[in-house]
Structure formats: C-alpha cells, structure tokens
N, C-alpha and C positions, 0 to 999 in steps of 0.2 A: 381694972385693967388684970391678966393674969401675969405674975411674975415669970420670968424666964428661968427654965432650969436649968444648973450648972450643970459642966462636963462630968461631973463627979456625981451628980442626982442621975443623970442619963444612964452613966454607967451602970450605978448601981440599980437602977431599974431594969436595965436589960438584962444583967445579970442575975435578978430574982424571975424574971420572966422566964431565962433558960434553966434555971434552978427547977422552977415549977414544971416545966416540960419535961425533963429528966425525971423528976421525983415521981409523975404519973404515968412512967411507962414508955417515956418515948425515948426513941435512941437516933442518934446521928451517924448517918451512913459516912465513911470517910472515903473520899473519892484520892487514889495516887496521883504525885504532882505531875504534868506533863499530859494529862489524858484530857482531851477534847470533848465539848459536846456536839460538835459538828457531827453528822454521819461518816463522812469521807473526809477525816482529818489531813490526810496526805494531801488531797487533792487542792488546789489553788481555790481561793474564796472566790464565790461566785458573786456577780455583780448585780445589785438589786436594781439598777436602771436598765430599762429596756431599751433596745435601740442604741445607734453611735451617736453622739453627741454633735458630729461634724455634719452630719447629713442632714440632721433634723432643725439646723439653724436657718431662719430667713435673714439675708442681709437688709439694713435698714440705715443705709446712711444718710438717708434724708432727714429722718426722723431724729436722730443723734444730732445732726446738725441744726435743726430747729430747738432742741434741748438747750444745746452748746450757745445758740445765738441769745436765747433770753438770760443766760447767765449774766450778773452784773460783772463787768469788767472790774480786775481788781484795782484797788486804790491805789494811787502813786505813792511811793516812798516818801514821807517826810525828813526834810533834812532839818536837823535840830541842834540849836547851839550848843555846846557841852556845857554844862553847869559848872562852875566855879568850885574848887576843894578847898579844905581845909588843910593847911601845912602847917606844921610845928618849926619856928624857928627856934635853934639850939645855939648856947652861948660856947664858946672855945672849949669849956670842960664838959660838954654834953648835957647842961640842963636846960629844960625849955625854958623860955625867955617870954614868947607870947605865939598866938596865933595869926597866922596871915591866910587872906583866901585869895587862892590863886587859880587862875584861868589856863588850862593846859590844851 
C-alpha cells in the first residue's frame, strides 16, 4: 500500500513543477480580475437544457399511487416506561449521604 502524501509534500511537488515550467521558458499569462471566459459576459446565462420543463412532463398519479401503496406503513410509536434515575440524598450540611433510585 502506497503511503498517502501529506499536504506539505503535495505543495512542494506542485511548487517544483511550477518552478520547472518557468525555468524551461514557460510563462504565465495574467488575466485581470472580473474578466469572463464567456463570449458575451454582459448577457444572461444560456440554459443548457432544451425545452421547458412544465410542458414536457407527463402526469403519472396512478404510478405514484401504486408506489406509495407498496411502502410499509410507519411503525406505531412504542410507549415506554421511563427508567429510574439515581438521585443523591444530602444531609443538612450538603454532604452526600447515599444514592436512591427515583422514578420520575
């Protein structure tokens, strides 16, 4: 099993690759802040989905009803008896004397 690289090792490896790229004559083009890669950045975004979603839908209430009928009904809530709790009995000076089990 290969040991996973730490964050520092990954950072050092990436920095070495960048340094090698720049040393071999590569350059980095700086893009001013706010410039977009879209051809018409001022226009609204174009939807990648074709057609309208409401017109293409087919109502299937009978299929949905059949699926809902196959589901198990929820289990009824069980009423449980509360468990007794330990309560400390103190003397007149606030020192613990004993523990008693109390049902609330």
